[in-house]
C-alpha positions as CSV (number, residue, x, y, z in Angstrom):
1,M,0.0,0.0,-0.1
2,T,1.5,3.3,-0.9
3,V,1.3,6.4,1.4
4,T,0.0,9.5,-0.1
5,G,-0.6,12.9,1.6
6,I,-1.3,16.4,0.8
7,P,2.6,17.3,1.5
8,D,3.4,14.5,-1.2
9,L,1.0,16.1,-3.7
10,L,2.5,19.5,-3.2
11,S,5.8,18.1,-3.5
12,A,5.0,16.2,-6.8
13,G,3.4,19.2,-8.2
14,R,6.9,21.1,-7.5
15,T,8.9,18.4,-8.9
16,A,6.9,18.2,-12.1
17,R,7.1,22.4,-12.7
18,T,10.8,21.9,-12.0
19,L,11.3,19.3,-14.5
20,A,9.2,21.0,-17.1
21,Q,11.2,24.4,-16.8
22,V,14.5,22.4,-16.7
23,Q,13.3,20.5,-19.8
24,T,12.6,23.8,-21.5
25,D,16.0,25.3,-20.5
26,F,17.8,22.1,-21.7
27,T,16.6,22.4,-25.0
28,R,17.4,26.0,-25.2
29,A,20.7,25.4,-24.0
30,A,21.2,22.7,-26.7
31,E,20.1,24.7,-29.5
32,E,22.2,27.7,-28.4
33,L,25.1,25.0,-28.5
34,S,24.4,23.7,-31.3
35,T,23.7,27.5,-33.3
36,G,26.2,29.3,-31.3
37,R,23.3,31.9,-31.0
38,Q,21.2,33.1,-28.3
39,S,17.4,32.0,-28.5
40,D,16.4,35.4,-26.9
41,V,17.4,37.9,-29.2
42,V,15.5,40.7,-27.4
43,A,17.3,39.5,-24.4
44,A,20.8,39.5,-26.2
45,T,20.3,43.2,-27.3
46,G,19.5,44.6,-23.8
47,G,16.0,44.8,-24.6
48,D,16.6,47.0,-27.6
49,P,16.6,45.0,-31.0
50,V,16.6,48.2,-33.2
51,R,20.4,47.7,-34.2
52,L,20.2,44.0,-35.0
53,Y,16.9,44.8,-36.9
54,A,18.8,47.1,-39.0
55,V,21.8,44.6,-39.3
56,E,19.1,42.0,-40.6
57,R,17.7,44.2,-42.8
58,D,21.1,45.3,-44.7
59,L,22.2,41.6,-44.8
60,A,18.8,41.1,-46.6
61,L,19.5,43.7,-49.1
62,N,23.1,42.6,-49.4
63,A,21.7,39.1,-50.1
64,G,19.6,40.3,-53.0
65,R,21.9,42.5,-54.4
66,A,24.7,39.8,-54.5
67,I,22.1,37.5,-56.4
68,N,21.6,40.2,-59.3
69,V,25.5,40.9,-59.0
70,D,26.1,37.6,-59.5
71,M,23.9,37.0,-62.3
72,A,25.0,40.1,-64.0
73,V,28.6,38.8,-63.8
74,S,27.5,35.5,-65.6
75,R,25.5,37.3,-68.5
76,A,28.3,39.8,-69.1
77,A,30.6,37.0,-69.6
78,V,28.4,35.2,-72.2
79,T,27.8,38.5,-73.8
80,Q,31.5,38.7,-74.2
81,T,32.0,35.2,-75.6
82,A,29.2,36.2,-78.1
83,L,30.8,39.3,-79.3
84,A,33.9,37.7,-79.7
85,R,32.3,35.3,-82.1
86,V,31.2,38.4,-83.8
87,E,34.4,40.1,-84.2
88,G,36.0,36.4,-85.6
89,A,32.9,36.7,-88.1
90,A,33.7,40.2,-89.2
91,N,37.5,39.0,-89.9
92,A,36.0,36.9,-92.3
93,V,35.6,39.5,-94.7
94,G,38.6,41.6,-93.6
95,A,41.9,42.0,-94.3
96,K,42.6,38.8,-96.5
97,L,39.7,39.7,-98.7
98,L,40.5,43.0,-99.1
99,A,44.2,42.2,-100.0
100,A,42.8,39.7,-102.7
101,V,40.6,42.3,-104.3
102,T,43.4,45.2,-104.3
103,I,45.7,43.2,-106.5
104,G,42.6,42.0,-108.5
105,D,43.0,38.3,-107.6
106,M,39.3,37.1,-108.3
107,T,39.9,33.5,-107.3
108,A,41.5,34.4,-104.1
109,A,38.7,37.2,-103.4
110,E,35.9,34.6,-104.2
111,L,37.7,32.0,-102.0
112,E,37.8,34.6,-99.2
113,A,34.3,35.9,-100.1
114,A,32.6,32.4,-100.0
115,R,32.9,32.2,-96.1
116,S,30.9,35.1,-95.6
117,R,27.3,33.3,-95.3
118,D,29.0,30.9,-92.8
119,A,30.2,33.7,-91.2
120,F,27.0,35.9,-91.3
121,E,25.0,32.7,-89.9
122,E,27.7,32.6,-86.9
123,A,27.3,36.4,-86.3
124,V,23.3,35.6,-86.0
125,S,23.9,32.8,-83.9
126,A,26.1,34.5,-81.2
127,L,23.6,37.5,-81.4
128,N,20.8,35.1,-80.3
129,S,22.8,33.7,-77.4
130,R,20.9,33.3,-74.2
131,F,21.7,32.8,-70.5
132,G,19.1,30.5,-69.0
133,D,15.7,31.9,-70.2
134,R,17.1,35.3,-70.9
135,S,18.0,36.6,-74.5
136,L,21.1,38.5,-74.1
137,F,21.1,41.0,-77.2
138,S,17.4,41.8,-77.5
139,G,17.1,44.8,-75.1
140,A,14.3,44.8,-72.7
141,A,12.4,42.0,-74.7
142,T,14.3,39.0,-72.9
143,D,12.0,36.4,-74.0
144,S,12.4,37.0,-77.6
145,P,15.2,36.2,-80.2
146,A,17.6,39.2,-80.9
147,I,17.6,38.6,-84.6
148,A,15.7,36.7,-87.2
149,G,17.5,33.9,-89.2
150,A,20.3,34.2,-91.3
151,S,18.9,32.9,-94.2
152,A,15.7,35.0,-94.0
153,I,17.7,38.1,-93.5
154,L,19.9,37.4,-96.5
155,S,17.3,36.3,-98.6
156,E,15.3,39.6,-98.2
157,I,18.8,41.5,-99.1
158,A,19.3,39.3,-102.1
159,A,15.8,40.0,-103.4
160,R,16.3,43.7,-103.0
161,A,19.6,43.4,-104.8
162,A,18.6,41.7,-107.4
163,P,17.8,44.2,-109.9
164,S,20.9,46.2,-109.1
165,Q,23.2,46.9,-112.2
166,T,26.1,48.2,-110.8
167,A,28.3,47.3,-107.3
168,E,27.1,51.0,-106.2
169,E,23.5,49.8,-106.3
170,V,24.0,46.8,-104.7
171,I,25.9,48.5,-101.8
172,A,23.1,51.1,-101.6
173,T,20.7,48.3,-101.2
174,V,22.3,46.8,-98.5
175,D,22.7,49.9,-96.5
176,D,19.3,50.9,-97.2
177,Y,18.1,47.6,-96.1
178,F,19.6,48.3,-92.6
179,T,18.6,51.7,-92.5
180,D,15.0,51.0,-93.7
181,P,12.4,51.2,-91.1
182,A,10.8,48.3,-93.0
183,G,14.0,46.7,-93.3
184,F,16.5,45.3,-90.6
185,A,14.5,47.3,-87.8
186,T,11.3,45.3,-88.7
187,T,12.3,42.0,-90.1
188,G,15.8,41.3,-89.1
189,Y,15.9,43.1,-85.3
190,L,13.6,41.2,-83.2
191,G,14.3,42.5,-80.1
192,S,13.1,45.9,-78.0
193,T,14.5,49.4,-78.8
194,T,14.4,49.8,-75.0
195,D,17.7,48.6,-73.4
196,A,17.5,45.6,-70.7
197,S,17.6,46.9,-67.1
198,S,21.1,47.6,-65.5
199,A,22.4,45.7,-62.7
200,E,22.3,47.6,-59.3
201,I,25.8,47.3,-57.4
202,S,25.1,49.6,-54.4
203,P,22.1,51.7,-53.4
204,G,21.5,53.9,-56.3
205,Q,24.6,52.8,-58.6
206,H,23.8,50.8,-61.6
207,V,26.1,49.4,-64.3
208,D,24.8,49.0,-67.8
209,Y,26.4,45.6,-69.4
210,A,23.6,44.5,-71.9
211,I,24.2,45.1,-75.4
212,R,21.7,45.4,-78.1
213,A,21.9,43.5,-81.6
214,D,20.9,46.8,-83.3
215,R,23.9,48.7,-82.1
216,D,25.8,50.3,-84.9
217,E,29.1,48.4,-84.4
218,I,26.8,45.2,-84.8
219,V,25.0,46.5,-87.8
220,T,28.3,47.5,-89.3
221,A,29.5,43.9,-89.1
222,L,26.5,42.3,-90.2
223,K,26.5,45.1,-93.6
224,A,29.9,44.1,-94.2
225,L,29.1,40.2,-94.0
226,A,26.0,40.8,-96.0
227,L,28.1,42.8,-98.7
228,G,30.7,39.4,-98.9
229,V,27.7,37.4,-99.6
230,M,26.5,39.6,-102.5
231,G,30.0,39.8,-103.9
232,A,30.6,36.0,-103.5
233,E,27.6,34.9,-104.7
234,G,26.5,37.3,-107.4
235,G,22.9,37.1,-107.8
236,F,22.2,40.8,-109.1
237,A,21.5,41.4,-112.7
238,G,24.7,43.4,-113.0
239,A,26.9,40.6,-111.6
240,T,30.6,40.7,-113.6
241,T,34.0,40.0,-112.4
242,S,34.5,44.0,-111.8
243,T,31.0,44.5,-110.3
244,R,31.7,41.6,-107.8
245,L,35.3,42.6,-107.3
246,A,34.0,46.2,-106.3
247,V,31.3,44.6,-103.9
248,M,33.7,42.6,-102.3
249,G,36.3,45.3,-101.7
250,E,33.9,47.3,-99.9
251,A,33.1,44.3,-97.8
252,G,36.9,43.9,-97.0
253,Q,37.1,47.7,-96.1
254,R,34.0,47.5,-93.8
255,G,34.8,44.5,-92.3
256,L,38.3,45.9,-90.9
257,T,35.9,48.8,-89.5
258,A,33.6,46.5,-88.1
259,S,36.2,44.5,-86.5
260,A,37.9,47.6,-84.9
261,G,34.0,48.7,-83.6
262,I,33.2,45.0,-82.0
263,V,36.6,45.3,-80.4
264,A,35.6,48.8,-78.9
265,L,32.2,47.3,-77.9
266,R,33.7,44.1,-76.1
267,G,36.0,46.9,-74.0
268,E,33.0,48.6,-73.2
269,V,31.6,45.2,-72.0
270,G,34.7,44.6,-70.2
271,V,34.7,47.9,-68.2
272,A,31.0,46.8,-67.2
273,E,32.7,43.4,-66.2
274,E,35.3,44.9,-64.0
275,R,32.8,47.1,-62.3
276,L,30.6,44.3,-61.5
277,E,33.6,42.2,-60.2
278,T,34.4,44.9,-57.6
279,A,31.1,45.2,-56.6
280,K,30.7,41.3,-55.9
281,I,34.0,41.8,-54.1
282,R,32.6,44.9,-52.1
283,D,29.3,43.0,-51.4
284,S,31.2,39.9,-50.0
285,A,33.2,42.3,-47.7
286,E,30.1,44.0,-46.7
287,R,28.3,40.6,-46.1
288,T,31.1,39.4,-43.7
289,F,31.2,42.5,-41.6
290,L,27.6,42.4,-41.4
291,Q,27.5,38.7,-40.4
292,T,30.1,39.8,-37.7
293,A,28.2,42.6,-36.4
294,R,25.1,40.1,-36.0
295,N,27.2,37.6,-34.1
296,N,28.6,40.3,-32.0
297,I,25.0,41.1,-31.0
298,I,23.3,37.5,-30.8
299,S,26.1,34.8,-30.5
300,R,26.7,32.7,-27.6
301,D,30.0,31.9,-25.9
302,P,30.5,28.2,-26.4
303,F,32.2,27.7,-23.3
304,E,29.6,29.2,-21.4
305,A,26.7,27.2,-23.2
306,A,28.6,23.8,-22.9
307,T,28.8,24.6,-19.2
308,E,25.2,25.4,-19.1
309,F,24.2,22.4,-21.2
310,N,26.4,20.4,-18.9
311,A,24.7,21.6,-15.7
312,L,21.2,21.1,-17.1
313,E,21.7,17.7,-18.3
314,Q,23.1,16.9,-14.8
315,Q,20.0,18.4,-13.0
316,L,17.7,17.0,-15.3
317,Q,19.5,13.1,-14.6
318,T,19.2,14.0,-10.7
319,I,15.4,15.0,-11.1
320,F,14.4,11.6,-12.8
321,E,16.4,9.8,-10.2
322,V,14.7,11.4,-7.4
323,T,11.3,11.1,-9.1
324,A,11.9,7.4,-9.7
325,R,13.0,6.9,-6.0
326,L,9.6,8.5,-4.7
327,S,7.6,6.4,-6.9
328,R,8.8,3.5,-5.2
329,L,8.3,4.4,-1.8
330,S,5.4,2.8,0.3
331,L,4.8,1.6,3.9
332,T,5.4,-2.0,3.4
333,N,9.1,-0.9,1.7
334,F,9.3,1.5,4.8
335,L,8.9,-1.2,7.4
336,R,11.1,-3.3,5.6
């Protein structure tokens, strides 16, 4: 028979409350030991969490900006690679073609100019480069291709140039296609005339790194390549050796100009890349500083946390042992 009285009930109640409190403290101490952070951040700030909230806000802003800068760095790198391809395409109708035309070597000129169509296709492919689901050269219309297919553009130019009798007329026709509002601006360039959004590198400071496919430097390269195709393939009414050489000579001259223009454009993107990389480093340093500031406010000393954890663990063990002994008390056991 177990003896139970009012004092025993009161004692049991106190023991239960003590056990509940110790268990709560033990759970908190275990969490603080594993995370290195105080669970009660308000208490950690001395009852004034304003500074902590300001640091947390700045960390959130830093994280969002860092994501955008990282994305911009990657997009700028792909843009740089695409422009290198356009530069390489422009070189296909550059110095070698011009040299062959200058000495009147039709065979060599045809051989060099024959690369124009493939080079035009390479340039269009590069200008339709994407990063993820974003088109890089279509301005604000990031979901749209920047340029129509190479065959479609060259076919339209060829149709316009077909009646031409002289090299001057062919050259003028190619130029007109790229300046006519109903030409390249409508059927060739498919992007937006508004630039893509810039990247914020700090509050109120942005970097423009996106290039549109209707930039003058790029259009100059496409013109040179189109002229190379017209000179190599003929296809116009007045196509003779002399008129074709004249068209190819113009293509070679413009190829040199276009190549220099693309190099300058790549330099422009390179400057933007440098600023983005600098911003990336600065964001990383700022993030480290803010994380340190936050830790200084809410971090828990690991030695103190371990000491408290061990003390609470021992206290729990003691309570369990006492409770177990009390549960075995009875008159029969007492009389023994």
